[in-house]
N, C-alpha and C positions, 0 to 999 in steps of 0.2 A: 394241759394241766398234768397229765401223766408224766410228760417230759420234765416239767418243773419239779414234780415229786421225786423223780429219778435223780435229778441234779441235787435236790435237797438231801436225799439219802446218801449220795456219793460225797457231798460236802461233809456231812456228819461223820461218815465212816472214815474219810480222809483225816479229819481233825481228831477224832476221838478213838477210832478203832485200832490205832497202832502206836500207842505211846512209846513203845520201845524204839521207834525210829528217831526220836529225840530231834525232830526237825525244828528249825527256828522260823521257817517261812513256808508258805505255799505259793508257787508261782503260777500265775494265770497268763495265758497268751491266746492268740487267735480270737480276739474279740471281734464280733461282727455287728452287733446291734446294741445301741446305747442302752435302751431301757431294760432289755433282758439281762445284759451283762452287768449293768449297774446293780440291778436287784441281786444278782448272783454274787457279785463281789461284796456288796454291802452285807448280805447275809453271811457269807463266808467270813468276812472280817469280824462281824459281831460274834460269831461262834468261835473263831480262832482266838479272840481276846481271852476267853475263858481258859484256854490252854496255853496262854502266853506265847502265841504264835502271831506272826505277821503274814499278811496276804500281799504278795508282790506281783504286780502286773508288768510283764516284759513286753516291749515293743517287738512283735514277732509276726508281722504280716497283717494284711487287712487293715481295719481301722486302728488297730493297736499301734501301727507304725505311723500314725498321724499324731504328732506331738500335741497339737491343740485339742484334738478329740480325747486322747488319753488323759491329758491334764484335766479336762472338764469332768471326766468320769471320776477321777481320784478326788477332785474338789467336791463333787456332789456326794460321794461316799462319806467324806469328812470324818474319818475315824483314824486315830493316831497309829493304829497297827496296819493301816493300808497304805501302800506306796507303790513306787515304780522300780523297775530294774532296767535302766537305760542300757541298751546294747548298741555299741558304736556302729555295728554293721547291719542291723536289721531295718534298713530304710530303703524304699524304692528310689530309683535314680533321680526322680523329679523332686525329691524331698531334700531340703537343706538339713543334713544330719546334725550340724552344729547348733542350729536354731532349735531343732526338735529336742536334742539332749539338754540344751539350756532350759527349755520349758519343763522337762521332766525332772531335772536335778533337785528342785526344792522338795520333791516327794520321794527321792531315791532312798531305798533301804539297802540296795546293792547296785553294783555297776559291772557291766561285762565289757571288757576290752577285747573286741574281736579284731583279728588281723587276717590278712590274705597273702601278703608278700612283702619283701624287704629289699631295699637297695643296698649298695655296697657299704653304706655308712651305718646300716642297721635300722634305718627309718622305714616305717610302714609306707607303702607306695600308694594306697587308696585313701587312707585316712590320715589327716594331719594330727598325729597324737599329741604334739605340743599344744596345739590349739584345743584339742578335746580335753586334755588333762587340766588345762587352765580353766575351762568351763567347770569341770568337776571340782577343782580346788576352790574356785571363786564362789561356788555354791555352799562352801563350808563342809563339804562331805569329808568324813573321816573314817568311813567304813571300809569293807573289803572291796577289792577290785578283782573280779574273776577274769580268767584268761581263756579265750577261745581262738583256735586257729582253724580257718576254713580254706586255706590255700592248697595248691596242688604241687608246688615246687618242692617244698620241704615235707618231711614226715610230720605227723601231728606233734610228736614229742619235740622235734627240732623247732617247729613253728611256735609252740608254747614257750620254749626256752628263749627264742629270739624276741618274742613279745615281752617276756619278763625282763630281759636285758634292756629293751627299749624303755620300759616303764622305770627301771632302776636308773637309767641315764637321765631321764626327765626328772626324776626325784632328786638326783644329785644336783642338777642345774637349778632346780627350784630352791633347794636348801642353801645354795650359794648366794642367792639374791636376798 
């Protein structure tokens, strides 16, 4: 009970204590248990609505990287300001990342295009970005796509620039059709 009160106070302080931050969303990750996290996300979303904020849950390890599980949490919360932030890279090897992102996209308030490495044509080597962006676009998503680079071969800046170029190449191909 004390832990829940601590979380409740932190939620309130995060939402109301710093209006100068001018945030548009609060991102939740590391979800471990359905009932506790459901209650916390529901309460956060309810309170965030008063401040015109969204609560966004990123797949970021543990149960949150299970598309079916995370989708069920968001469906149960069932508030318009609560959604997902599908991250292309945050899935364990046994998870079909494309299927999981497809499950999360109907609730997406943001998307994270994570990359690791690129071939000589500028295509990502671990993630089929053409397939992934087709899923994003087919879901009707028209919001921002954030870029993350977690590779080791390029500098962080060069990795971000390479990811941006790849996304621009995909956009050009998409607008030609």
